[in-house]
C-alpha positions as CSV (number, residue, x, y, z in Angstrom):
1,M,0.0,0.0,-0.1
2,S,2.9,2.4,0.8
3,L,4.4,1.7,-2.6
4,I,1.1,2.6,-4.3
5,R,0.9,5.8,-2.5
6,A,4.5,6.7,-3.2
7,D,3.8,6.1,-6.9
8,L,0.6,8.2,-6.9
9,R,2.2,11.0,-5.0
10,L,5.1,11.1,-7.5
11,A,2.8,11.0,-10.5
12,L,0.4,13.6,-9.1
13,T,3.2,16.0,-8.0
14,A,5.2,15.6,-11.4
15,G,2.0,16.0,-13.4
16,L,1.1,19.3,-11.6
17,A,4.6,20.5,-11.9
18,N,4.7,19.8,-15.7
19,A,1.2,21.4,-16.1
20,F,2.4,24.5,-14.2
21,A,5.6,24.7,-16.1
22,T,3.8,24.3,-19.4
23,L,1.2,27.0,-18.7
24,S,3.9,29.4,-17.4
25,P,5.1,32.0,-20.0
26,L,8.7,31.4,-18.7
27,P,10.9,29.0,-20.9
28,F,12.9,26.1,-19.7
29,G,10.0,24.8,-17.5
30,I,10.9,21.2,-18.1
31,Y,13.4,21.4,-15.3
32,M,10.6,21.6,-12.8
33,P,9.1,18.1,-13.3
34,L,12.6,16.7,-13.7
35,A,13.5,18.1,-10.3
36,V,10.3,16.6,-8.8
37,L,11.3,13.1,-10.3
38,A,14.8,13.5,-8.8
39,V,13.8,14.3,-5.2
40,C,10.4,12.5,-4.6
41,T,12.1,9.3,-3.5
42,G,12.3,7.6,-0.1
43,T,11.2,9.8,2.8
44,F,10.8,13.5,3.6
45,G,14.1,13.8,5.3
46,G,15.8,12.0,2.4
47,S,14.0,14.4,-0.2
48,M,15.3,17.4,1.8
49,A,18.9,16.1,1.6
50,L,18.6,15.5,-2.2
51,G,17.1,18.9,-2.7
52,Q,19.9,20.6,-0.9
53,Q,22.4,18.6,-2.8
54,R,20.8,19.6,-6.1
55,I,20.6,23.4,-5.2
56,L,24.2,23.5,-4.1
57,G,25.4,21.4,-7.0
58,S,23.4,23.8,-9.3
59,L,25.0,26.9,-7.9
60,L,28.5,25.5,-8.0
61,G,27.9,24.3,-11.6
62,M,26.6,27.7,-12.8
63,G,29.5,29.5,-11.1
64,L,32.1,27.3,-12.7
65,L,30.3,27.5,-16.0
66,I,30.5,31.3,-16.1
67,L,34.1,31.2,-14.9
68,G,35.1,28.6,-17.6
69,L,33.6,30.5,-20.4
70,K,35.3,33.7,-19.3
71,G,38.6,32.4,-18.4
72,L,39.2,29.4,-20.6
73,A,38.1,30.9,-23.9
74,G,41.5,30.5,-25.4
75,I,42.2,26.9,-25.0
76,P,40.5,23.9,-26.9
77,L,37.0,23.1,-26.0
78,P,37.5,19.5,-24.8
79,L,40.4,20.4,-22.5
80,A,38.4,23.5,-21.1
81,I,35.4,21.4,-20.2
82,A,37.5,18.6,-18.8
83,L,39.3,21.2,-16.5
84,I,36.1,22.7,-15.3
85,L,34.4,19.3,-14.7
86,G,37.6,18.3,-12.8
87,A,37.3,21.4,-10.6
88,L,33.6,20.7,-10.1
89,R,34.4,17.3,-8.8
90,L,37.2,18.5,-6.5
91,L,35.1,21.3,-5.1
92,G,32.0,19.1,-4.7
93,G,34.1,16.6,-2.8
94,F,35.5,19.4,-0.6
95,L,32.0,20.8,0.1
96,G,30.6,17.1,0.9
97,L,28.3,16.9,-2.3
98,E,27.4,13.3,-2.9
99,V,25.0,13.7,-5.9
100,G,24.9,17.5,-6.3
101,Y,28.1,17.5,-8.5
102,K,26.4,15.4,-11.1
103,V,23.7,18.2,-11.4
104,G,26.6,20.8,-11.7
105,G,28.3,18.7,-14.4
106,F,25.0,18.5,-16.4
107,I,24.7,22.3,-16.2
108,I,28.3,22.8,-17.3
109,V,28.0,20.7,-20.3
110,M,24.6,21.8,-21.4
111,G,25.3,25.5,-20.8
112,W,28.6,25.3,-22.6
113,L,27.5,23.4,-25.6
114,V,23.8,24.2,-26.1
115,H,23.0,27.5,-24.2
116,D,26.2,29.4,-24.4
117,Q,24.4,32.1,-26.4
118,Q,21.6,32.6,-23.8
119,L,23.4,32.2,-20.5
120,A,21.9,35.5,-19.2
121,S,18.4,33.9,-19.2
122,W,19.1,30.3,-19.0
123,V,21.2,30.3,-15.9
124,P,18.7,32.1,-13.5
125,L,15.7,30.3,-15.1
126,R,17.3,27.0,-14.8
127,L,17.9,27.5,-11.0
128,F,14.4,28.9,-10.6
129,W,12.7,25.9,-12.1
130,T,15.0,23.5,-10.3
131,T,14.2,25.2,-7.0
132,A,10.6,25.3,-7.8
133,G,10.6,21.6,-8.4
134,I,12.4,20.8,-5.2
135,V,10.1,22.8,-3.1
136,A,7.1,21.1,-4.8
137,G,8.5,17.6,-4.2
138,V,9.5,18.2,-0.6
139,L,6.1,19.6,0.1
140,S,4.4,16.6,-1.5
141,M,6.4,14.3,0.7
142,R,5.2,16.2,3.7
143,L,1.5,16.8,2.8
144,L,0.4,14.0,0.5
145,W,0.6,10.7,2.5
146,P,3.6,11.7,4.4
147,A,6.7,9.4,4.1
148,R,8.8,10.3,7.2
149,A,12.3,9.0,7.8
150,L,11.8,9.0,11.6
151,P,8.9,6.6,12.0
152,Q,10.5,4.4,9.3
153,A,13.7,4.3,11.3
154,W,11.8,3.1,14.4
155,R,10.1,0.4,12.3
156,N,13.4,-0.8,10.8
157,L,15.0,-0.9,14.3
158,A,12.0,-3.0,15.6
159,A,12.6,-5.4,12.8
160,L,16.3,-5.6,13.6
161,L,15.5,-6.1,17.3
162,E,13.1,-9.1,16.5
163,A,15.8,-10.6,14.2
164,L,18.3,-10.2,17.0
165,A,16.1,-11.9,19.5
166,Q,15.7,-14.8,17.1
167,A,19.4,-15.1,16.7
168,L,20.0,-15.1,20.4
169,D,17.4,-17.8,20.9
170,G,19.2,-19.9,18.2
171,V,22.5,-19.5,20.0
172,A,20.8,-20.4,23.4
173,V,19.7,-23.7,21.8
174,R,23.2,-24.5,20.6
175,L,24.4,-23.9,24.2
176,E,21.8,-26.2,25.7
177,D,22.3,-29.0,23.2
178,P,25.8,-28.7,21.6
179,G,25.6,-32.3,20.4
180,A,22.9,-31.5,17.9
181,F,25.3,-28.9,16.2
182,P,28.5,-30.4,15.6
183,P,31.4,-27.8,15.2
184,T,32.0,-28.2,11.5
185,A,33.1,-25.5,9.0
186,D,29.8,-25.7,7.1
187,G,27.9,-25.5,10.4
188,E,29.8,-22.4,11.5
189,R,29.3,-20.8,8.1
190,Q,25.6,-21.4,8.2
191,A,25.5,-19.8,11.7
192,M,27.3,-16.8,10.5
193,D,24.9,-16.1,7.6
194,P,22.1,-14.5,9.9
195,I,24.9,-12.3,11.5
196,Q,25.8,-10.9,8.1
197,S,22.1,-10.2,7.5
198,L,22.0,-8.5,10.8
199,R,25.0,-6.3,9.9
200,Q,23.3,-5.3,6.7
201,Q,20.2,-4.2,8.5
202,L,22.2,-2.3,10.9
203,G,24.0,-0.6,8.1
204,T,20.8,0.4,6.5
205,L,19.6,2.0,9.8
206,R,22.8,3.9,10.1
207,G,22.5,5.1,6.5
208,G,19.0,6.6,7.3
209,L,20.3,8.8,10.1
210,K,21.0,11.6,7.8
211,A,17.4,11.8,6.7
212,V,16.2,11.6,10.3
213,R,18.5,14.5,11.3
214,N,17.1,16.5,8.3
215,E,13.5,15.9,9.6
216,L,14.4,17.0,13.1
217,G,16.1,20.2,12.2
218,D,19.3,22.0,13.1
219,P,19.6,20.7,16.8
220,A,19.1,17.1,15.6
221,H,22.5,15.9,17.1
222,S,21.2,16.7,20.6
223,H,17.5,15.7,20.1
224,P,16.3,13.0,22.4
225,Q,15.0,10.9,19.4
226,T,18.5,11.0,17.8
227,R,20.3,10.2,21.1
228,L,17.9,7.3,21.7
229,L,18.3,6.0,18.2
230,L,22.1,6.1,18.5
231,S,21.9,4.3,21.7
232,F,19.8,1.6,20.2
233,L,22.2,1.3,17.3
234,E,25.1,1.0,19.7
235,T,23.3,-1.7,21.5
236,C,22.5,-3.7,18.3
237,S,26.2,-3.3,17.2
238,S,27.3,-4.8,20.6
239,L,24.7,-7.6,20.4
240,I,25.9,-8.5,17.0
241,S,29.5,-8.5,18.0
242,A,28.5,-10.7,20.9
243,L,26.6,-13.1,18.6
244,E,29.6,-13.4,16.4
245,G,31.8,-14.3,19.3
246,L,29.3,-16.8,20.5
247,V,29.0,-18.5,17.2
248,Q,32.7,-18.7,16.8
249,Q,33.3,-20.1,20.1
250,A,30.3,-22.5,20.1
251,P,30.4,-25.3,22.7
252,V,31.7,-28.7,21.7
253,P,30.0,-31.8,22.8
254,G,31.2,-33.7,25.9
255,A,30.9,-31.1,28.7
256,Q,30.2,-32.5,32.1
257,G,29.4,-31.2,35.7
258,T,30.2,-27.5,36.1
259,L,30.6,-26.8,32.5
260,V,27.2,-28.0,31.8
261,A,25.8,-25.4,34.4
262,L,28.0,-22.8,32.9
263,Q,26.5,-23.3,29.5
264,Q,23.1,-23.3,30.9
265,G,23.6,-20.0,32.6
266,E,24.8,-18.6,29.3
267,A,21.8,-19.9,27.5
268,D,19.5,-18.5,30.1
269,V,20.9,-15.0,30.0
270,L,20.7,-14.9,26.3
271,R,17.1,-16.0,26.3
272,A,16.4,-13.3,28.8
273,V,18.1,-10.7,26.5
274,A,16.1,-11.9,23.6
275,D,12.9,-11.6,25.7
276,R,13.8,-8.1,26.6
277,L,14.4,-7.1,23.0
278,R,10.9,-8.4,22.2
279,L,9.5,-6.2,25.0
280,W,11.0,-3.2,23.4
281,V,9.5,-3.8,19.9
282,P,5.9,-2.7,20.6
283,L,7.1,0.4,22.5
284,I,8.8,1.8,19.4
285,A,7.2,0.3,16.3
286,L,3.3,0.5,16.8
287,P,1.7,3.5,15.1
288,S,0.4,4.6,18.6
289,S,3.7,4.3,20.3
290,D,6.1,7.0,21.3
291,P,9.7,5.9,22.0
292,L,10.0,8.9,24.2
293,R,7.4,8.0,26.6
294,P,8.6,6.7,30.2
295,L,9.8,3.1,29.8
296,S,6.9,0.9,31.0
297,V,8.8,-2.4,31.5
298,P,10.2,-3.5,34.9
299,D,13.9,-3.2,35.8
300,W,16.1,-5.8,34.2
301,K,16.8,-8.8,36.4
302,P,19.2,-11.5,35.2
303,P,18.2,-15.1,35.4
304,S,19.3,-16.8,38.7
305,S,21.3,-19.3,36.8
306,W,23.4,-16.5,35.4
307,Q,23.8,-14.8,38.7
308,G,24.8,-18.0,40.2
309,L,27.8,-18.5,37.9
310,Q,30.4,-16.8,40.1
311,P,30.7,-19.8,42.6
312,L,31.0,-22.2,39.8
313,L,33.8,-20.2,38.3
314,T,35.8,-20.8,41.5
315,D,35.2,-24.5,41.4
316,T,38.5,-26.3,41.3
317,S,37.0,-29.1,39.1
318,V,36.7,-26.7,36.2
319,A,40.6,-26.3,35.9
320,S,40.8,-30.0,35.2
321,D,39.1,-29.5,31.8
322,D,41.1,-29.1,28.7
323,L,42.3,-25.6,27.9
324,P,40.6,-25.1,24.5
325,R,37.2,-25.9,26.0
326,L,37.9,-23.4,29.0
327,Q,38.9,-20.7,26.6
328,R,35.7,-21.1,24.7
329,H,33.8,-20.7,27.9
330,A,35.7,-17.6,28.7
331,V,34.9,-16.0,25.5
332,R,31.3,-16.8,25.7
333,L,31.1,-15.5,29.3
334,V,32.6,-12.2,28.1
335,C,30.1,-12.0,25.2
336,C,27.1,-12.8,27.4
337,G,28.2,-10.0,29.8
338,Q,28.5,-7.7,26.8
339,A,24.9,-8.4,25.8
340,E,23.7,-7.7,29.4
341,R,25.5,-4.4,29.7
342,A,24.2,-3.4,26.3
343,I,20.6,-3.8,27.6
344,L,21.4,-2.0,30.8
345,R,23.0,0.9,29.2
346,T,20.2,1.5,26.6
347,E,17.5,1.3,29.3
348,A,19.2,3.6,31.5
349,L,19.2,6.4,28.7
350,W,15.7,5.4,27.8
351,R,14.5,5.9,31.3
352,S,16.3,9.2,31.7
353,I,14.8,10.6,28.6
354,G,11.3,9.4,29.4
355,T,11.3,11.2,32.7
356,R,11.5,14.6,31.0
357,P,8.6,16.8,30.4
358,P,6.9,16.2,27.1
359,S,7.5,19.8,25.9
360,L,11.3,19.1,26.2
361,R,11.2,15.7,24.4
362,L,9.3,16.3,21.2
363,P,8.8,19.5,19.2
364,A,5.1,20.4,18.4
365,P,5.3,19.9,14.6
366,L,6.6,16.3,15.2
367,R,3.9,15.6,17.7
368,R,1.2,16.5,15.1
369,V,2.8,14.6,12.2
370,R,3.8,11.0,13.3
371,S,2.7,9.0,10.2
């Protein structure tokens, strides 16, 4: 349904922009619907970022075009255009342009080869129509079936948390019954595949932070939503690293006595962490949810089997086992502790943000528009 809405929004906005440009007495109106098609993708924040890039790229390209026509008139045309395009790429990289330099390059080539006799009118009208198309596209993303990066980021995070919980449950099963999962190269490779998928999901989330910051405005780096999102991403990264260590140091069959109890404690705390992640999901992903509300789950309490591991670690019978098996246990204990600390760290920040007055947590425009 969201795809159909996005297509309808794009078609309607581009059609209206084309009609307006056609009816306008000003020439070069084709650049308005082209700008709409270029920015009406993804979310509102992403469209704002693309619009800024295109405007900056257009200004840079127009400036270099005029400079090249005036200053490089005496050298061969191919060399002059190559020098100007190279300067555009260098300046665009210095200014942090990711796609805007492509627009600037198009302006340089078209202005030099096609519109060199009408630059006085083509340059300002090109910028005017481009800006008008960007404004129309961004407004359509905000007003027509709003597609916002912030709610999408929370939904993607909820999906990642659910996937992490499933992966943690899978590792817990391996800890409880290592005989069913022999430590072969193929088995370890299959166990690592979900972790690679988790890393890809985490990378997608991190890539969407720029669009989120664009939606939140200038103070986005200190906004509670951004801080909480970054804390969740740090937690997910820690959990993925812990999962990788647990898979690489999977238990081998044959454990007895105290080592069996150690493995059970590790499995129990991983299940508890997975259950905790599932408690978070409805608090951030449902349409009626507000991640900045006070955290409504009880304080974290680790399983008794995990809390009781300290006496087992001092058991002298543990030292009689072979060293590789003990090293695997040591790594897994560190990874399990890392997962527990990640949960505690995120919930501490979540509770501190949730205790603040609502007026300090979410600006009014964002409270009105949440879809």
